[in-house]
C-alpha positions as CSV (number, residue, x, y, z in Angstrom):
1,M,136.2,120.7,108.9
2,Q,137.1,120.8,105.2
3,R,134.9,118.9,102.8
4,I,136.6,116.6,100.3
5,R,135.8,117.7,96.7
6,Q,138.9,117.0,94.7
7,I,140.4,113.5,94.6
8,C,143.5,112.3,92.8
9,V,143.5,108.6,91.7
10,L,146.6,106.7,90.8
11,G,145.9,103.5,88.9
12,G,142.5,104.8,87.8
13,S,142.7,103.4,84.3
14,G,142.9,99.8,85.4
15,F,140.0,97.4,86.0
16,V,139.4,98.2,89.7
17,G,140.5,101.8,89.4
18,S,138.1,102.5,86.6
19,A,135.2,101.3,88.7
20,V,136.4,103.5,91.6
21,V,136.6,106.5,89.3
22,H,133.1,105.9,87.9
23,R,131.7,105.8,91.4
24,L,133.5,109.0,92.5
25,S,132.4,110.8,89.4
26,N,128.7,109.7,89.8
27,A,128.9,110.9,93.4
28,G,129.9,114.4,92.2
29,Y,133.5,114.5,93.1
30,D,136.1,116.2,90.9
31,V,138.5,113.4,90.0
32,K,142.0,113.7,88.6
33,V,143.3,110.4,87.2
34,L,147.1,110.1,86.8
35,T,148.2,107.6,84.2
36,R,151.3,106.7,82.3
37,R,149.5,106.6,79.0
38,R,146.5,108.9,78.4
39,E,145.5,106.8,75.5
40,S,144.7,103.8,77.8
41,S,142.3,106.0,79.7
42,K,140.0,107.2,76.9
43,H,137.0,105.6,78.5
44,L,137.4,107.9,81.5
45,I,137.7,111.1,79.6
46,L,134.0,111.1,78.8
47,L,133.0,111.0,82.4
48,P,131.8,114.2,84.0
49,N,134.1,115.7,86.6
50,V,137.0,113.5,85.5
51,Q,140.4,114.9,84.3
52,V,142.9,112.4,82.9
53,V,146.5,113.6,83.2
54,E,149.6,111.8,81.8
55,C,152.2,111.7,84.6
56,D,155.3,109.8,85.6
57,I,154.3,108.8,89.1
58,F,157.8,107.6,89.9
59,S,159.1,111.2,89.6
60,D,158.7,113.0,93.0
61,T,158.6,116.4,91.3
62,A,155.9,115.4,88.7
63,L,153.8,113.6,91.3
64,S,153.9,116.4,93.9
65,G,153.0,118.9,91.2
66,Q,149.9,116.9,90.3
67,I,148.6,116.2,93.8
68,H,149.1,119.7,95.0
69,G,145.7,121.2,95.9
70,Q,143.9,117.9,95.9
71,D,141.9,117.0,99.0
72,A,142.4,113.2,98.8
């Protein structure tokens, strides 16, 4: 059974998403946050294990490229 380590979060820069990202980071997961505007996610960049990536989630090609290799 594979252990989940890398988690991709859509909507992670919003109110609820930020709380989820904080908890995942504190639990030791590697978190990739996909956002339309990286500038709106500055508060997440400082968290350990968090990578903020600007991405058009409505583009199948862009989205599949970002979630490739993620466990969840």
